[in-house]
C-alpha positions in Angstrom: 114.7 48.4 56.0 111.7 47.9 53.6 108.7 46.3 55.5 106.6 45.7 52.8 109.9 43.7 51.0 110.3 41.8 54.3 106.3 40.8 54.4 106.9 39.6 50.9 109.8 37.6 51.9 108.0 35.8 54.5 105.1 35.5 52.1 107.0 33.7 49.6 108.7 31.3 51.9 105.3 30.1 53.4 103.5 29.8 50.5 106.6 28.5 48.2 105.8 30.2 45.3 106.1 33.9 44.0 102.5 33.9 42.5 101.0 32.5 45.6 102.6 35.1 47.6 101.4 37.6 45.4 97.6 36.2 45.5 98.0 36.3 49.4 99.3 39.9 49.2 96.9 41.1 46.5 99.7 42.6 44.4 101.3 41.5 41.1 103.8 38.7 40.7 105.9 41.5 39.2 105.7 43.6 42.3 106.8 40.4 44.3 110.0 40.0 42.3 110.9 43.5 42.7 110.5 43.4 46.1 112.6 40.1 46.5 115.4 41.7 44.3 115.7 45.1 46.3 116.0 43.2 49.5 118.7 40.9 47.9 120.5 44.1 46.9 120.3 45.6 50.3 121.5 42.6 51.9 124.0 41.1 49.1 122.9 37.6 49.3 120.7 35.6 47.3 117.4 34.7 49.3 115.4 31.9 46.9 116.4 29.5 44.6 114.0 28.8 41.8 113.5 25.1 41.5 110.6 23.0 39.5 108.6 23.0 42.8 108.7 27.0 43.1 110.7 29.1 45.3 112.9 27.5 47.8 115.1 29.7 50.5 118.6 29.6 50.3 120.8 29.2 53.4 120.8 32.8 53.5 117.1 32.8 53.3 116.7 30.5 56.3 118.9 32.5 58.1 116.9 35.8 57.6 113.4 34.0 58.1 113.2 34.2 61.9 114.6 37.7 61.9 112.1 38.6 59.5 109.1 37.4 61.4 110.3 39.2 64.2 110.8 42.4 62.5 107.1 42.1 61.2 106.1 41.1 65.1 107.6 44.3 66.3 105.8 46.5 63.6 102.4 44.9 64.3 103.0 45.6 68.1 104.0 49.2 67.1 100.7 49.7 65.2 98.4 47.5 67.8 99.8 49.8 70.6 97.9 52.7 68.9 95.1 51.5 67.1 94.1 49.0 69.8 91.0 46.6 68.6 90.8 48.4 65.0 92.5 46.2 62.7 90.8 43.1 61.0 90.5 40.0 63.1 93.5 37.8 62.2 92.9 33.9 62.6 95.6 31.5 61.7 94.1 28.5 59.8 97.1 26.5 59.3 96.4 25.7 55.7 93.6 27.0 53.2 92.9 23.3 52.2 91.9 22.1 55.6 88.8 22.0 57.7 89.8 25.2 59.6 89.7 27.3 56.5 86.2 26.0 55.8 85.0 26.7 59.3 86.4 30.2 59.5 84.7 30.8 55.9 81.4 29.7 57.2 81.6 32.1 60.1 82.5 34.8 57.6 79.6 33.8 55.6 77.2 34.5 58.7 79.0 37.8 59.3 79.7 39.2 55.9 80.6 42.9 57.2 83.4 42.0 59.5 87.2 42.8 58.7 88.9 39.3 58.4 92.4 38.4 57.8 93.3 34.8 56.9 96.9 34.0 58.0 98.7 30.6 57.1 101.3 29.7 59.6 101.8 26.1 57.7 105.4 26.2 58.1 105.4 27.1 62.2 105.4 24.3 64.8 102.6 25.0 67.8 105.0 26.5 70.2 105.9 29.5 67.3 102.4 29.6 66.4 101.3 30.2 70.3 104.2 32.8 70.4 102.4 34.8 67.6 99.3 34.6 69.5 100.9 35.7 72.8 102.7 38.8 70.9 99.2 39.8 69.5 100.2 39.5 65.8 97.6 36.8 65.7 94.2 36.6 67.5 94.0 32.9 67.4 95.1 29.9 66.0 94.0 26.3 65.7 96.4 23.5 67.1 95.8 19.7 68.6 98.0 20.8 72.0 99.3 17.5 72.2 102.3 18.6 74.2 99.8 19.9 77.1 97.8 23.0 77.8 98.2 26.5 76.4 101.0 28.9 77.9 100.2 31.3 80.5 98.3 34.0 79.4 96.5 31.9 76.5 93.2 30.4 76.6 92.2 27.0 74.7 89.0 25.4 74.0 88.2 22.2 71.9 86.8 23.5 68.5 86.8 21.0 65.9 86.8 17.2 65.6 87.9 16.7 62.0 86.9 12.9 61.2 89.2 11.0 58.9 88.5 9.5 55.4 90.6 7.3 53.7 91.6 8.5 50.1 92.6 5.8 47.6 93.0 5.3 43.4 90.4 3.4 41.7 92.8 0.2 41.7 93.3 0.1 45.5 91.5 -3.4 47.1 89.3 -0.9 49.0 88.2 1.5 46.3 84.6 0.3 46.3 84.0 -0.1 49.9 81.4 2.3 51.5 83.2 2.4 54.7 86.2 1.0 56.4 87.1 0.3 60.1 90.6 0.7 61.6 90.6 -2.8 62.0 90.5 -3.4 58.2 93.2 -0.9 57.5 95.7 -3.1 59.4 96.8 -5.0 56.1 97.3 -1.8 54.1 99.8 0.9 54.5 99.0 4.5 55.2 101.5 6.9 53.1 101.6 10.5 54.3 105.2 11.6 53.3 106.8 14.9 54.5 105.2 15.6 57.8 107.6 17.6 60.1 105.2 19.2 62.7 105.5 17.3 66.0 102.0 17.7 66.6 100.7 15.6 63.6 103.4 13.4 63.6 102.8 12.6 67.4 99.1 11.9 66.7 99.5 9.6 63.7 101.9 7.8 66.0 99.3 7.4 68.6 96.5 6.5 66.0 98.8 3.6 64.5 99.7 2.4 67.9 96.3 2.0 69.1 95.2 0.4 65.9 98.2 -1.5 64.7 98.7 0.7 61.7 101.4 1.2 59.5 101.7 4.8 58.8 104.7 6.0 56.4 105.4 9.7 57.4 109.3 9.1 56.0 110.2 10.7 52.9 110.2 14.2 51.1 106.8 15.9 49.8 106.6 16.9 46.7 103.4 18.7 47.0 99.8 17.5 47.2 99.3 17.2 43.2 102.2 14.6 43.0 100.8 12.8 45.7 97.0 12.6 44.5 98.6 11.4 40.7 100.5 8.7 42.5 97.5 7.5 44.5 95.4 7.4 41.4 97.7 5.3 39.4 98.7 3.0 42.9 97.0 -0.4 43.4 98.6 -0.2 46.8 99.0 3.4 48.2 96.4 4.9 50.4 96.4 8.3 52.8 94.4 9.7 55.2 92.4 12.9 54.4 90.2 15.1 56.9 86.6 14.9 56.3 86.6 18.8 56.1 89.6 19.0 53.8 89.1 20.5 50.3 91.4 19.1 47.4 90.6 19.2 43.8 91.8 16.7 41.1 91.2 15.7 37.7 87.9 13.5 37.1 90.1 10.8 35.5 91.7 10.1 38.7 88.7 8.7 40.0 89.9 9.0 43.8 87.7 7.5 46.5 87.0 9.5 49.8 85.9 6.5 51.8 84.7 7.2 55.7 86.4 5.6 58.6 84.0 4.2 61.3 83.7 1.8 64.2 85.2 4.0 65.9 85.7 7.3 63.9 89.2 8.3 64.3 89.2 12.3 64.7 92.1 14.9 64.6 91.3 17.1 67.5 91.9 20.8 67.1 91.5 23.5 69.7 91.3 27.3 69.3 93.8 29.2 71.3 93.6 32.9 71.9 94.9 35.5 74.2 93.1 35.8 77.3 93.3 39.8 77.3 92.4 40.0 73.7 89.9 43.0 73.2 89.5 42.5 69.6 85.3 43.0 69.1 84.7 40.2 66.8 87.1 37.9 68.6 84.4 36.9 71.3 81.6 36.4 68.1 84.0 33.9 66.8 84.4 32.0 69.8 81.0 31.6 70.5 80.3 30.4 66.8 82.9 27.9 67.3 81.4 26.5 70.7 77.8 26.3 69.0 79.3 24.7 66.1 81.5 22.1 68.4 78.2 21.3 70.4 75.9 20.6 67.3 78.4 18.0 65.9 79.6 16.4 68.8 79.3 12.4 68.9 80.1 9.7 71.2 81.2 7.3 68.7 84.8 8.8 68.0 88.4 8.1 68.9 91.1 10.5 69.9 94.2 10.0 71.8 94.2 10.1 75.8 95.7 13.3 75.9 93.1 14.7 73.8 90.0 13.3 76.1 
């Protein structure tokens, strides 16, 4: 089986679009289509359905996905066995739009000569992402570790406290507030649709329970752009956004990012890596994270009990 085609299949599933997968793989969209078509011919099934939202895996595509990932893990183990420590440092930032990507970018700006591979395991829950670290296919990932400590063989260190902003449109009652407190949000529903990962779901359940908030995670997600458009037109919808998250929207939306204070709720993220990982750049990255965390630590934050 053509591993390039398998790698392309996984990239399309993770990005949801042929063009986005092509950008990640640094090939043309035509090459992506050709690889997927070849894989479909080889297997005798259709792997993707084209929709208005992009490319969605069919039932056969969903069945193939875990096996495709295992093939890639096996190939990486073979490669690593003969070239230990020579490949690029591979860091899972979960999503290129959130704080982890910005932190990794800042590290790279200080070390522009390093070989770096930015990975986004957006659709993997924590347990699956940690399995990738254990297998050596990924050097480090960022997760909240709400379920407990890192598994045997892995190490973890608190690396990022991502402060919350409230994001609202110009017609929302809080639109002109310079800051808001959790107590002031009790009368407003926070809309965060499409959440499926148990880590963030559990975190937001803890946040809602502690401060008496209404956080709605039910319903499908149609992507970031439709969410932003609905916020811009709504006098009632609001959502949470990490201070380190990077989203762009038309100036006409006039969306407002409002810091939450007294206390500042933060989403706690730990960096997790394999204890015996010999990659020469990993130690520098971990040292950078330790120094950055110490420099940004503050006492007026809120985290759930499991993160204290």
